[in-house]
C-alpha positions in Angstrom: 26.5 19.8 -6.5 24.6 17.5 -4.1 21.3 18.7 -3.2 20.0 18.2 0.4 16.5 17.1 1.2 15.0 16.7 4.8 13.3 13.3 5.5 9.7 15.2 5.2 10.8 16.7 1.9 11.9 13.2 0.6 8.6 11.9 1.7 6.6 14.5 0.1 8.4 14.1 -3.2 8.1 10.3 -3.1 4.3 10.7 -2.5 3.6 13.2 -5.0 5.6 11.3 -7.9 3.4 8.3 -6.7 0.2 10.3 -7.7 -0.9 10.2 -3.9 -0.8 14.0 -3.2 -2.3 17.0 -5.2 -5.3 16.7 -7.6 -6.3 13.2 -8.3 -6.2 12.2 -11.9 -9.4 11.7 -13.9 -11.0 8.2 -12.7 -11.4 7.1 -16.3 -8.7 5.4 -19.0 -6.7 8.7 -19.4 -6.1 8.9 -15.6 -5.5 5.1 -15.5 -2.5 5.6 -18.0 -1.2 8.8 -16.6 -0.7 6.8 -13.0 0.7 3.8 -14.8 3.3 5.9 -16.6 4.2 7.5 -13.3 4.4 4.2 -11.4 5.8 2.0 -14.3 4.0 -1.0 -13.4 1.0 -2.3 -11.0 2.1 -5.5 -9.3 -0.4 -8.3 -10.0 -1.6 -10.7 -6.9 -4.3 -13.1 -6.9 -5.6 -12.6 -3.3 -8.9 -10.7 -3.6 -10.2 -10.5 0.3 -10.7 -6.9 -0.3 -10.0 -6.3 -4.2 -7.2 -7.5 -6.3 -4.0 -5.6 -5.4 -3.3 -3.6 -8.8 -7.3 -2.4 -8.9 -6.5 -1.1 -5.0 -3.3 0.8 -6.5 -5.4 2.7 -8.9 -8.2 3.3 -6.3 -5.6 5.0 -3.8 -4.8 7.4 -6.5 -8.1 7.8 -8.7 -10.7 7.2 -6.0 -13.7 5.1 -7.2 -13.4 4.3 -10.8 -14.9 1.8 -13.1 -13.1 -1.3 -13.5 -14.1 -1.6 -17.2 -11.8 1.2 -17.9 -8.8 -1.0 -17.0 -10.0 -4.0 -18.9 -10.5 -1.8 -21.9 -6.8 -0.7 -22.0 -5.5 -4.0 -21.3 -7.8 -6.3 -23.7 -9.2 -4.1 -26.3 -6.8 -1.1 -26.7 -3.9 -3.0 -25.7 -2.2 -0.1 -24.1 -1.2 -2.3 -21.2 0.1 -5.8 -21.1 0.9 -8.2 -18.4 4.6 -9.2 -17.9 7.2 -9.4 -15.3 8.5 -6.1 -13.9 9.6 -6.2 -10.1 6.8 -9.1 -9.9 4.3 -9.9 -12.2 2.9 -7.0 -13.3 0.7 -4.9 -15.7 3.1 -2.7 -17.7 3.1 -0.2 -20.8 3.0 -1.4 -24.2 4.9 2.0 -25.1 7.4 0.2 -22.8 7.6 -2.9 -24.9 11.3 -2.3 -25.8 12.6 -2.7 -22.3 10.5 -5.9 -21.6 11.3 -7.3 -25.1 15.0 -7.2 -24.1 14.1 -9.5 -21.2 11.9 -11.8 -23.6 15.1 -12.2 -25.8 17.5 -12.3 -22.5 15.5 -14.1 -20.2 18.7 -15.0 -18.0 17.2 -18.8 -17.3 19.1 -20.9 -14.9 21.0 -24.0 -16.5 18.3 -26.3 -14.8 15.6 -24.5 -16.2 17.3 -24.5 -20.1 17.8 -28.4 -19.4 14.2 -28.7 -18.6 13.3 -26.6 -21.6 15.5 -28.5 -24.0 14.1 -32.0 -23.0 10.6 -30.7 -23.4 10.8 -29.4 -27.0 7.6 -31.6 -28.1 5.5 -29.9 -25.3 6.7 -26.5 -26.4 5.8 -27.3 -30.1 2.3 -28.5 -28.8 1.5 -25.9 -26.7 2.4 -23.2 -29.2 0.5 -25.2 -32.3 -2.5 -25.7 -30.0 -2.6 -21.9 -29.1 -2.0 -21.0 -32.9 -5.0 -23.0 -33.8 -7.4 -22.3 -31.1 -6.2 -19.4 -29.0 -6.8 -17.6 -26.8 -7.0 -20.7 -24.3 -6.9 -21.0 -20.8 -4.1 -23.5 -19.4 -6.6 -26.0 -18.3 -7.7 -26.7 -21.8 -4.2 -27.3 -22.7 -3.6 -29.6 -20.1 -6.6 -31.9 -20.6 -6.5 -31.9 -24.4 -2.7 -33.0 -25.0 -2.2 -35.9 -27.3 -0.6 -37.8 -24.5 -1.1 -35.7 -21.3 0.1 -38.4 -18.8 3.6 -38.5 -20.9 4.2 -35.1 -19.5 3.3 -35.6 -15.7 6.5 -34.9 -13.8 8.0 -36.8 -10.9 10.5 -34.2 -10.3 10.7 -30.4 -9.7 7.8 -29.2 -11.9 5.6 -31.6 -9.6 3.3 -32.4 -12.4 2.7 -28.9 -13.7 4.9 -29.3 -16.9 2.3 -27.5 -19.0 1.6 -24.5 -16.6 5.7 -24.4 -16.5 5.9 -24.5 -20.0 3.4 -21.6 -20.5 5.5 -19.5 -17.9 8.6 -20.0 -19.9 7.1 -19.1 -23.3 5.5 -16.2 -21.8 8.5 -15.0 -20.2 10.5 -15.5 -23.4 7.8 -13.2 -25.3 6.3 -16.1 -27.3 3.0 -15.9 -25.8 1.2 -13.1 -23.8 -1.8 -12.8 -21.5 -4.8 -12.0 -24.2 -7.6 -12.0 -21.5 -8.9 -13.2 -18.5 -11.8 -15.3 -17.2 -12.1 -14.0 -13.6 -8.6 -15.0 -12.7 -7.9 -17.4 -15.2 -5.3 -16.2 -17.9 -6.2 -16.8 -21.4 -3.1 -17.1 -23.6 -2.4 -16.3 -27.2 0.6 -15.8 -29.4 2.4 -12.4 -28.9 2.1 -11.3 -32.5 -2.0 -11.3 -32.1 -1.8 -9.5 -28.8 0.6 -6.6 -29.8 -1.1 -3.9 -31.4 0.4 -2.5 -34.7 1.7 0.9 -33.2 4.0 -1.3 -30.6 7.4 0.1 -30.5 10.1 -2.5 -31.8 13.3 -1.0 -31.0 15.8 -3.7 -30.0 17.7 -1.9 -27.2 21.1 -3.0 -25.8 21.6 -3.9 -22.4 23.0 -0.3 -21.5 20.2 1.2 -23.3 17.5 -0.8 -21.0 19.4 0.0 -17.8 19.5 3.5 -18.7 15.7 3.6 -19.5 14.8 1.4 -16.4 17.0 3.5 -14.0 15.5 6.7 -14.9 11.8 5.4 -14.8 12.8 3.9 -11.4 14.4 7.3 -9.7 11.2 9.2 -11.1 9.0 6.9 -9.6 10.7 6.9 -6.5 11.1 10.6 -6.4 14.7 10.1 -4.6 16.2 7.0 -4.1 19.5 5.3 -3.3 21.1 2.6 -5.5 19.4 -0.1 -3.6 16.2 1.5 -3.9 16.8 1.8 -7.6 17.5 -1.7 -8.0 14.7 -2.9 -6.0 12.2 -1.0 -8.2 10.4 -1.3 -11.7 12.8 -4.0 -13.4 13.5 -5.4 -9.8 17.2 -7.0 -9.8 17.9 -6.3 -13.4 20.2 -3.6 -13.4 23.8 -4.8 -14.6 26.2 -1.9 -14.4 24.0 0.3 -12.6 26.7 2.3 -11.1 28.3 3.3 -14.1 25.1 4.1 -15.8 24.2 6.5 -13.0 27.4 8.4 -13.4 26.9 8.6 -17.1 23.4 9.8 -16.5 24.9 12.1 -13.8 27.5 13.6 -16.2 24.8 14.2 -18.8 22.8 16.1 -16.4 19.8 13.8 -16.5 20.1 12.8 -12.6 21.6 14.7 -9.5 23.1 13.3 -6.5 21.5 14.2 -3.0 21.4 13.5 0.4 18.5 13.1 2.9 19.3 14.3 6.2 19.7 11.7 8.8 19.7 9.0 6.3 22.5 7.0 5.0 23.8 6.5 1.4 24.0 8.4 -1.7 20.6 9.4 -3.3 19.6 10.4 -6.7 16.8 12.6 -8.2 15.9 13.1 -11.8 16.6 16.4 -13.6 12.8 16.7 -14.2 11.7 16.6 -11.0 14.0 19.7 -9.8 10.9 22.1 -10.5 8.5 19.8 -8.5 11.1 19.6 -5.7 11.4 23.5 -5.5 7.3 23.7 -5.4 7.3 21.2 -2.6 10.1 22.9 -0.6 8.2 26.4 -0.9 4.5 25.4 -1.3 1.6 24.6 1.0 1.8 21.0 1.2 -1.2 20.8 3.3 -3.7 21.9 0.2 -2.1 19.0 -1.6 -2.5 16.2 1.1 -4.6 13.4 0.9 -5.7 10.5 3.3 -6.2 7.2 1.5 -5.8 3.2 2.0 -2.8 1.3 0.2 -2.7 -2.1 -0.7 -0.1 -4.2 1.0 1.7 -4.3 -2.4 1.4 -0.7 -3.4 4.4 0.8 -5.1 5.1 3.3 -2.4 5.6 0.7 0.2 6.7 -2.5 -1.8 10.2 -1.9 -0.7 9.7 -2.7 3.1 13.0 -1.3 4.3 12.6 2.1 2.4 9.2 2.3 3.8 10.7 1.7 7.3 13.6 4.3 6.6 11.5 7.1 5.0 8.2 6.7 7.1 9.3 5.0 10.4 6.6 2.3 9.4 7.4 -1.3 9.9 5.0 -3.3 7.6 5.0 -7.0 7.0 2.5 -8.8 5.2 0.9 -11.5 7.3 -1.1 -13.4 4.8 1.0 -16.6 5.1 1.2 -16.2 9.1 -0.8 -18.6 10.9 -4.0 -16.6 12.6 -3.1 -16.8 16.0 0.5 -15.4 15.4 -0.8 -12.5 13.1 -0.1 -9.2 14.8 -2.5 -7.1 12.6 -4.5 -9.2 10.2 -4.6 -11.0 6.9 -4.8 -8.5 4.3 -3.8 -5.2 6.1 -3.8 -1.8 4.2 -1.9 0.8 5.7 -3.4 4.3 5.9 -1.5 7.4 4.2 -2.4 10.8 5.7 -0.5 13.7 4.0 3.1 12.5 4.4 2.6 10.3 7.3 1.5 6.6 7.4 -0.8 7.0 10.3 -2.2 3.3 10.8 -3.5 0.2 9.2 -6.8 -1.4 9.0 -7.7 -5.2 8.3 -10.6 -5.2 6.0 -12.9 -7.9 4.2 -15.4 -7.5 1.6 -18.4 -9.7 1.6 -19.7 -9.2 -1.8 -22.7 -11.2 -1.7 -24.1 -9.1 1.0 -22.5 -5.9 -0.4 -20.7 -5.5 3.4 -17.4 -4.1 4.3 -16.0 -5.3 7.5 -13.3 -3.6 9.5 -12.0 -6.4 11.6 -9.4 -4.0 13.1 -8.2 -0.7 12.9 -4.8 0.4 14.1 -3.2 4.1 14.9 0.4 4.8 14.7 1.9 7.0 17.4 1.9 9.6 14.8 -1.8 9.5 14.4 -4.1 12.5 14.7 -6.5 12.7 17.3 -9.6 13.1 14.7 -10.5 10.2 12.8 -12.6 11.8 10.2 -10.3 11.7 7.5 -9.8 7.9 8.1 -13.6 7.2 8.3 -14.0 9.1 4.8 -11.1 6.9 3.2 -12.9 3.8 4.5 -16.1 4.9 3.0 -14.6 5.8 -0.1 -13.0 2.2 -0.4 -16.5 0.8 0.5 -18.1 3.0 -2.4 -15.5 1.6 -4.7 -16.1 -2.0 -3.5 -20.0 -1.5 -4.1 -20.6 -2.1 -0.3 -23.8 -0.5 1.1 -22.9 -1.3 4.7 -19.8 -0.9 6.8 -19.2 -2.8 9.8 -16.4 -1.9 12.5 -15.5 -4.6 14.8 -14.5 -3.6 18.4 -11.0 -2.9 17.8 -10.8 0.5 16.9 -8.3 3.4 18.3 -10.2 5.1 21.5 -9.4 8.5 19.8 -11.3 7.4 16.7 -14.1 5.8 18.0 -16.4 8.6 17.3 -15.6 8.7 13.8 -15.7 4.9 13.2 -18.9 3.7 14.0 
């Protein structure tokens, strides 16, 4: 039987599975783990004009929390680690068997394989130095080589052979990020980073796709084959159609259609009770208003975001300032099951000041700006801002609240 969902119900399911509705998880280590388990990964991005993206993704779900809890999970307890999911991400150590498959089968192009084979001495040097002196930042490896000038490339690596080798060793599972000094990665051998309790199952490709597809579907709430492929282990779902047919035959997933939207959609069997609750319950009691990172898991698939939310969102970080439509680092405003606007904030940490360069309302925005003001105040609290400054570019209907 094919389930039928309205677009509203599909949005509410997606938002709830993303931990953006209902009671918030506790703003502590347990809450962080609950969120990462539901999302599957937190995308990493170095831009910090507001805060790092992964920090904002957690804030949107937890509210203000202590960043030390995340550092403890990453660098002390090792319940989380950095690896490639749908981009460079923070992932679960309990999901190590999934990512270990990609470490063992990195799928490098012939060009990369040739380069790696030609640079065996560099690889051995990097591994030996990390083994003796790790954890180490990449700059120590680049500066202290026996013959560092011998590794300066005139080709496609543009003189960055050591950092390129570190990336290959990381993707191949030989080394891991053991800590950070600011945004600088500290590299160490994987065997010294992974805790003893790390699951070591060597999964087949089919088993990896089965696990990853189910993780993706549950994180999405409901999604098409294209959505599934774009999420979690992005682009790494060989034989997905056959795997989905197998999971459906076993009763693990169900086909669905979303009224007015094309394609076959899938929902996980474990989420059917939640779907029933959302269809028959009081949504308004569980809705929240929050700001989303531009790389938030809910909206990282731009086509899906436009399809489900009727919200056209493009990152303008690399757009020349004069050509930007909304701003440099724009955060969408999620209000209940709608995206009602966007803000262009910047955090001045030295002066503890959060400036809203612009605030924009979508056509579906409510008349009251009070929920938006509260969401901005909560962001300011999380960032440690003692002052909020609004520029003149504020929607007329929200001016009373945003001042």
